[in-house]
C-alpha positions in Angstrom: 19.7 38.1 -3.3 16.1 38.6 -4.3 14.8 35.4 -2.5 16.4 36.5 0.8 14.8 39.9 0.7 11.4 38.5 -0.1 11.3 35.6 2.4 13.8 36.4 5.2 11.4 38.1 7.6 12.1 37.7 11.3 12.3 33.9 11.3 15.3 33.4 9.0 18.9 34.6 9.3 20.9 36.6 6.8 23.2 33.8 5.6 22.7 30.5 3.9 20.2 31.6 1.2 22.3 30.9 -1.9 22.7 27.3 -0.7 19.0 27.0 0.2 18.0 28.1 -3.3 20.4 25.6 -4.9 19.2 22.8 -2.7 15.6 23.6 -3.6 16.4 23.4 -7.3 18.1 20.0 -6.8 15.6 18.5 -4.3 12.4 19.8 -5.9 13.4 18.1 -9.2 13.4 21.4 -11.1 16.9 20.9 -12.5 16.0 17.4 -13.7 12.7 18.6 -15.2 14.7 21.4 -17.0 17.3 18.9 -18.3 14.5 16.5 -19.6 12.5 19.4 -20.9 9.5 18.4 -18.7 9.4 21.7 -16.8 5.9 22.9 -15.8 4.7 26.4 -16.5 6.5 29.3 -15.0 3.6 29.9 -12.7 3.6 26.3 -11.4 7.4 26.4 -10.7 7.2 29.8 -9.0 4.3 28.6 -6.8 6.4 25.6 -5.7 9.4 27.8 -5.0 7.3 30.3 -2.9 5.7 27.4 -1.0 9.1 25.9 -0.2 10.3 29.2 1.4 7.1 30.2 3.2 6.0 26.9 4.7 6.8 26.3 8.3 6.5 22.5 8.6 8.7 19.7 7.4 7.2 16.4 6.4 9.3 13.4 7.5 8.9 9.7 7.0 10.8 7.5 9.5 11.6 4.0 8.1 12.7 0.9 10.0 13.1 -2.5 8.5 11.7 -5.5 10.4 13.7 -8.7 10.2 12.2 -12.2 10.8 8.6 -11.3 10.2 6.0 -12.1 7.5 2.5 -10.7 7.1 -0.4 -11.9 4.9 -1.1 -8.3 3.6 1.3 -6.1 1.8 0.3 -3.1 4.0 -1.2 -2.8 7.4 -2.3 0.6 8.5 -2.2 1.3 12.2 -3.2 5.0 11.9 -0.1 6.7 13.2 2.2 4.3 11.3 2.1 1.5 8.7 3.9 -1.7 8.2 4.5 -2.3 4.5 6.3 -4.7 2.2 8.0 -2.2 0.0 9.1 -2.6 -3.6 12.3 -1.0 -4.8 10.2 1.5 -6.7 8.3 2.7 -3.5 11.6 2.9 -1.6 13.1 4.9 -4.4 10.2 7.3 -4.3 10.3 7.7 -0.5 14.1 8.1 -0.4 14.2 10.3 -3.5 16.7 8.1 -5.2 16.4 9.9 -8.5 17.7 13.1 -7.0 20.4 11.3 -5.1 21.6 9.6 -8.3 22.2 12.9 -9.9 23.3 15.2 -7.1 24.2 13.1 -4.1 25.7 9.9 -5.4 27.5 9.3 -2.1 24.1 9.1 -0.5 22.5 6.5 -2.7 20.7 3.7 -0.8 20.6 0.1 -2.2 16.8 -0.1 -2.4 16.9 -3.3 -4.4 18.6 -5.1 -1.5 16.3 -3.4 1.0 13.0 -4.3 -0.7 13.1 -7.8 0.9 12.1 -6.3 4.3 8.9 -5.4 5.8 9.1 -1.7 6.9 7.7 0.4 9.7 6.7 3.7 8.0 6.0 6.4 10.5 5.2 9.9 9.3 5.9 13.1 11.3 5.8 16.8 10.9 8.3 19.2 12.5 8.9 22.9 12.3 11.3 23.8 9.5 14.6 25.0 10.9 15.2 28.7 10.0 17.6 29.4 7.1 20.9 31.0 8.2 20.2 30.7 12.0 22.1 28.1 14.1 20.3 27.6 17.4 22.0 26.0 20.3 20.1 25.1 23.5 22.7 25.9 26.2 20.4 24.5 28.9 21.4 20.9 27.7 25.1 21.4 28.4 26.5 19.3 31.2 23.3 17.3 31.3 23.0 13.6 30.5 19.7 12.8 28.8 17.6 9.8 29.8 17.4 7.8 26.7 15.5 4.5 26.7 15.6 3.9 22.9 18.0 4.5 20.0 15.0 5.2 17.7 13.3 8.4 16.8 10.0 9.0 18.7 7.7 8.0 15.8 9.5 4.6 15.5 9.5 4.2 19.2 5.7 4.8 19.4 5.2 2.2 16.7 7.3 -0.3 18.6 5.3 0.4 21.7 2.2 -0.8 19.8 4.0 -3.8 18.2 5.5 -5.2 21.4 2.0 -5.5 23.0 0.9 -8.0 20.2 1.0 -11.7 21.0 3.5 -12.8 18.4 3.6 -16.5 19.3 1.0 -18.4 17.3 -1.6 -20.4 19.1 -0.4 -23.7 17.5 3.1 -23.2 18.9 3.5 -25.2 22.0 6.7 -23.5 23.0 7.0 -20.2 24.7 10.2 -19.5 22.9 10.2 -16.7 20.4 13.2 -14.8 19.2 11.3 -11.7 18.2 11.9 -9.3 15.3 15.0 -7.2 14.8 15.4 -3.7 13.5 18.9 -3.5 12.1 18.8 0.3 11.4 16.5 3.2 10.8 16.2 5.8 8.1 14.7 9.2 7.8 13.4 10.9 4.7 12.1 14.5 4.5 11.0 17.1 2.0 13.4 19.9 3.1 13.7 22.6 1.8 
């Protein structure tokens, strides 16, 4: 395969290239643009293809809905994370629902139902896993990790900031507050 011979290098393995190319065509929207005859120039599409197979970082957005809260603003930017009231359209965009609806119907997410939540949105970058190489860290065998949270690190860091805030309003004469809940967390990325 031509893509493999051009981009394999020392980082990637020998297998998995055909699936990686198919996934790129699906996840990049190239198939959908072709079907709708909205494809860019050949130069633009090739540049996007080359970028996908030469980049070394993956952009991830961690999402966690907050139950039992309300804020005056639609978005609060804390620097390393945001709290936002998301419309179905914004959630569709972040979670790439258009691609899911065509190629991954089993993975569709009911964004209309989820748009009633305030969301923690925490971006992160990670190294892209090499294509065709399966790495196993044998040093972790027979070791029980110390886990203090069920959330990914960017959500955990956001929670560390949020728990320090005095959530009980000054006019409340009770010290009882039930707190907010996070029923689940999602992760969206731009791989490959």
